[in-house]
ZAKOL-431478 format. One record per residue (C-alpha): x, y, z; chain. Coordinates in steps of 0.5 Angstrom, whole numbers. Layout:
BEGIN
((X Y Z) A)
...
END
This chain:
BEGIN
((-52 -184 -13) A)
((-45 -188 -12) A)
((-38 -187 -13) A)
((-31 -188 -11) A)
((-26 -182 -11) A)
((-19 -181 -8) A)
((-19 -178 0) A)
((-14 -172 -2) A)
((-19 -169 -7) A)
((-25 -170 -3) A)
((-22 -167 3) A)
((-20 -161 -1) A)
((-26 -160 -4) A)
((-30 -161 2) A)
((-25 -156 6) A)
((-26 -151 0) A)
((-34 -151 0) A)
((-35 -152 8) A)
((-32 -145 9) A)
((-37 -142 4) A)
((-43 -145 8) A)
((-48 -141 11) A)
((-49 -141 19) A)
((-56 -139 19) A)
((-61 -143 23) A)
((-67 -140 19) A)
((-66 -144 13) A)
((-62 -151 15) A)
((-61 -152 7) A)
((-56 -147 7) A)
((-52 -151 12) A)
((-51 -156 7) A)
((-47 -158 1) A)
((-50 -160 -5) A)
((-47 -167 -8) A)
((-49 -168 -15) A)
((-46 -174 -19) A)
((-46 -174 -26) A)
((-43 -178 -32) A)
((-37 -173 -32) A)
((-36 -173 -24) A)
((-38 -171 -18) A)
((-40 -163 -17) A)
((-40 -160 -10) A)
((-44 -154 -9) A)
((-45 -149 -3) A)
((-48 -142 -2) A)
((-49 -137 4) A)
((-53 -133 -1) A)
((-48 -128 -2) A)
((-42 -132 -5) A)
((-43 -139 -8) A)
((-38 -144 -10) A)
((-38 -150 -14) A)
((-32 -155 -14) A)
((-31 -161 -19) A)
((-28 -167 -16) A)
((-26 -173 -21) A)
((-29 -180 -19) A)
((-31 -187 -21) A)
((-38 -186 -22) A)
((-43 -192 -21) A)
((-49 -189 -21) A)
((-52 -182 -22) A)
((-56 -178 -17) A)
((-56 -172 -12) A)
((-57 -170 -4) A)
((-55 -165 1) A)
((-51 -166 7) A)
((-49 -162 13) A)
((-42 -159 12) A)
((-40 -159 19) A)
((-41 -166 21) A)
((-38 -168 14) A)
((-32 -164 15) A)
((-31 -166 22) A)
((-31 -174 20) A)
((-27 -173 14) A)
((-22 -169 17) A)
((-21 -175 22) A)
((-20 -180 17) A)
((-13 -184 17) A)
((-10 -182 11) A)
((-9 -185 4) A)
((-15 -190 3) A)
((-20 -188 -2) A)
((-27 -186 -1) A)
((-33 -189 -3) A)
((-40 -185 -3) A)
((-47 -188 -3) A)
((-54 -185 -2) A)
((-60 -189 0) A)
((-66 -186 3) A)
((-64 -179 4) A)
((-58 -182 7) A)
((-50 -182 5) A)
((-46 -188 7) A)
((-39 -186 7) A)
((-33 -191 7) A)
((-26 -190 8) A)
((-21 -196 10) A)
((-24 -199 16) A)
((-28 -192 18) A)
((-35 -191 16) A)
((-41 -187 17) A)
((-48 -186 15) A)
((-50 -178 15) A)
((-58 -176 14) A)
((-59 -171 8) A)
((-64 -166 6) A)
((-67 -167 -1) A)
((-63 -163 -7) A)
((-69 -160 -10) A)
((-69 -155 -4) A)
((-62 -153 -5) A)
((-62 -145 -8) A)
((-60 -145 -15) A)
((-52 -142 -16) A)
((-52 -137 -21) A)
((-49 -140 -28) A)
((-44 -135 -32) A)
((-47 -133 -39) A)
((-40 -130 -42) A)
((-33 -133 -43) A)
((-28 -130 -38) A)
((-26 -123 -40) A)
((-20 -123 -36) A)
((-15 -128 -34) A)
((-9 -127 -29) A)
((-4 -131 -26) A)
((-6 -135 -19) A)
((0 -133 -15) A)
((0 -126 -17) A)
((-8 -125 -16) A)
((-7 -128 -9) A)
((-1 -124 -7) A)
((-5 -117 -9) A)
((-11 -120 -5) A)
((-6 -121 1) A)
((-3 -114 0) A)
((-10 -110 0) A)
((-15 -114 4) A)
((-13 -111 11) A)
((-15 -104 9) A)
((-22 -106 7) A)
((-27 -103 12) A)
((-32 -108 16) A)
((-37 -103 19) A)
((-43 -104 14) A)
((-45 -97 15) A)
((-42 -95 9) A)
((-43 -102 5) A)
((-38 -100 -1) A)
((-32 -99 4) A)
((-33 -107 6) A)
((-31 -109 -1) A)
((-25 -108 -6) A)
((-25 -103 -12) A)
((-23 -105 -18) A)
((-21 -100 -23) A)
((-22 -103 -31) A)
((-17 -99 -36) A)
((-15 -101 -43) A)
((-8 -103 -41) A)
((-9 -103 -33) A)
((-13 -105 -27) A)
((-13 -102 -20) A)
((-14 -106 -14) A)
((-16 -101 -8) A)
((-19 -101 -1) A)
((-20 -96 4) A)
((-23 -96 11) A)
((-22 -88 11) A)
((-16 -89 16) A)
((-11 -92 11) A)
((-11 -94 3) A)
((-8 -99 -1) A)
((-8 -99 -8) A)
((-4 -104 -13) A)
((-4 -103 -20) A)
((-3 -109 -25) A)
((-1 -108 -33) A)
((-5 -112 -38) A)
((-2 -115 -44) A)
((-6 -120 -49) A)
((-5 -126 -45) A)
((-9 -123 -39) A)
((-15 -121 -43) A)
((-20 -123 -48) A)
((-19 -117 -52) A)
((-26 -116 -55) A)
((-30 -118 -49) A)
((-26 -114 -45) A)
((-27 -108 -49) A)
((-34 -109 -49) A)
((-34 -109 -41) A)
((-30 -103 -40) A)
((-35 -99 -45) A)
((-40 -101 -40) A)
((-36 -101 -33) A)
((-30 -97 -31) A)
((-31 -100 -24) A)
((-33 -105 -20) A)
((-33 -107 -12) A)
((-32 -114 -10) A)
((-34 -116 -3) A)
((-28 -117 2) A)
((-30 -124 4) A)
((-31 -126 -3) A)
((-23 -124 -4) A)
((-21 -128 2) A)
((-25 -134 0) A)
((-22 -133 -7) A)
((-15 -133 -4) A)
((-16 -139 0) A)
((-18 -143 -6) A)
((-13 -141 -11) A)
((-8 -146 -13) A)
((-1 -143 -11) A)
((2 -147 -17) A)
((6 -143 -22) A)
((2 -145 -28) A)
((-5 -143 -24) A)
((-9 -138 -28) A)
((-16 -135 -25) A)
((-21 -134 -30) A)
((-25 -128 -29) A)
((-32 -126 -32) A)
((-36 -120 -30) A)
((-43 -120 -31) A)
((-49 -115 -29) A)
((-49 -115 -21) A)
((-44 -121 -21) A)
((-37 -124 -22) A)
((-35 -131 -23) A)
((-28 -133 -21) A)
((-25 -140 -24) A)
((-19 -144 -22) A)
((-17 -151 -24) A)
((-24 -154 -23) A)
((-27 -149 -18) A)
((-32 -144 -19) A)
((-33 -138 -14) A)
((-39 -133 -16) A)
((-41 -127 -12) A)
((-45 -121 -12) A)
((-42 -114 -13) A)
((-43 -109 -9) A)
((-48 -103 -11) A)
((-45 -96 -10) A)
((-40 -91 -12) A)
((-33 -92 -9) A)
((-30 -86 -6) A)
((-25 -82 -11) A)
((-19 -84 -7) A)
((-14 -82 -12) A)
((-14 -74 -10) A)
((-11 -76 -3) A)
((-5 -79 -6) A)
((0 -74 -6) A)
((4 -74 -13) A)
((10 -71 -10) A)
((14 -72 -3) A)
((19 -68 1) A)
((22 -73 5) A)
((24 -80 4) A)
((26 -86 8) A)
((29 -92 5) A)
((31 -98 10) A)
((30 -106 12) A)
((23 -107 13) A)
((25 -112 18) A)
((28 -107 22) A)
((23 -102 22) A)
((17 -107 23) A)
((21 -109 30) A)
((22 -102 32) A)
((14 -101 31) A)
((12 -107 34) A)
((17 -105 40) A)
((14 -98 41) A)
((7 -101 40) A)
((8 -104 47) A)
((9 -98 50) A)
((4 -94 46) A)
((-3 -92 49) A)
((-8 -98 49) A)
((-13 -93 47) A)
((-10 -90 41) A)
((-4 -94 39) A)
((0 -88 38) A)
((7 -88 36) A)
((11 -82 33) A)
((16 -82 27) A)
((22 -77 28) A)
((26 -75 23) A)
((32 -70 24) A)
((35 -68 18) A)
((41 -64 20) A)
((43 -70 25) A)
((41 -76 20) A)
((37 -79 25) A)
((31 -83 25) A)
((27 -85 31) A)
((21 -89 33) A)
((18 -87 40) A)
((12 -88 44) A)
((10 -87 51) A)
((4 -87 56) A)
((2 -86 63) A)
((1 -93 64) A)
((7 -96 62) A)
((13 -92 61) A)
((16 -90 54) A)
((21 -93 49) A)
((25 -90 43) A)
((29 -93 38) A)
((34 -90 33) A)
((34 -93 26) A)
((39 -93 21) A)
((35 -91 14) A)
((37 -87 8) A)
((34 -80 9) A)
((33 -75 4) A)
((29 -69 5) A)
((27 -64 11) A)
((26 -66 18) A)
((19 -69 20) A)
((15 -71 26) A)
((9 -75 25) A)
((4 -79 30) A)
((1 -86 27) A)
((-4 -91 29) A)
((2 -97 30) A)
((-3 -102 28) A)
((-5 -99 21) A)
((3 -97 20) A)
((5 -105 21) A)
((-1 -107 17) A)
((2 -103 11) A)
((9 -105 13) A)
((7 -113 13) A)
((3 -111 6) A)
((10 -109 3) A)
((13 -115 -1) A)
((20 -113 -2) A)
((26 -113 4) A)
((26 -106 3) A)
((21 -100 4) A)
((20 -93 2) A)
((17 -88 7) A)
((15 -82 4) A)
((12 -76 8) A)
((10 -68 7) A)
((9 -66 14) A)
((5 -69 20) A)
((-2 -68 18) A)
((-2 -70 10) A)
((-2 -77 8) A)
((4 -82 9) A)
((6 -87 3) A)
((9 -94 4) A)
((12 -96 -2) A)
((16 -102 -5) A)
((24 -102 -7) A)
((27 -106 -13) A)
((32 -111 -10) A)
((37 -110 -15) A)
((36 -102 -17) A)
((34 -99 -11) A)
((29 -95 -14) A)
((22 -94 -11) A)
((17 -98 -15) A)
((10 -95 -16) A)
((6 -101 -17) A)
((4 -102 -10) A)
((2 -96 -5) A)
((0 -96 2) A)
((-3 -89 5) A)
((-4 -88 12) A)
((-6 -82 15) A)
((-2 -79 21) A)
((-6 -77 28) A)
((-6 -70 28) A)
((-3 -67 35) A)
END
């Protein structure tokens, strides 16, 4: 195995693959990246047996071959190279020789034959989404994914597959985020997608898979992510990088019924101002419960964010918000409320309430018309007095 490639492309490929590498000590081969050199170029692969990644790198190939190399050691060496020089790689006697400018290293590898097989997709992509749009969706919903493994289905994101829509939803049972996207002919391979939704109405993708996907998506405007869904597995392809993951078995909770169809009280205002008031109040809230109170006085047209604790003291901020509907009081976990505000992508936010014990929604506001947008909804459950 012998080749030359640009440092920029190689560095990016190592960065994307080493994050997937397992931290296991029982199977040392999983700590390694598989290098496979063919006439078409260099392929780097890594897996932790839950997620697999394959990255293609353009290179000048002199000799084909394959080997696995410890990811952390290689990554540390590559990250400290002086910028700009090409990288040459050569394998001799299970050792990888790397040279870039005046820097060189020899890293001991393990045989490629011991590396586990990464599944290969057997179908064409059924769904094609904008890379930027998908990255934004993941950013908005990932904070609501649960990390408690007692309910495995909640550690993933549920994708509802409809004929003309897709719903991305996550919940940890304290809050819920849902993003709806409309599908056009550009987004689907029509026949394949129809066959898919006849078999599956929902799939659950592990949260860590989507975190990795958001990291590897190229943020170019023209970037596309091709998605292939098969039995028990999902494949994402973006500009020469393929991410493959298992799907979570299980039934996702029927969350739609907890999302109110109507709300009695609506607040609309600048997201930054509300975030600032909530952050300030969180400093004064009890460290155990992070409780803050939202007080709405309709006759006086006043909206207050308050917090108090025996240990610290108290805080109150009056907000200049557009208010419609009756007076309300609700107590929230400040972290959950802030996560929702952060997920809102518009400069203004709508806060929608019915009473102090029913779900409260945060929604985005159209910058031009001022209308409440329905594609993204963040639900947070108040803390009952």
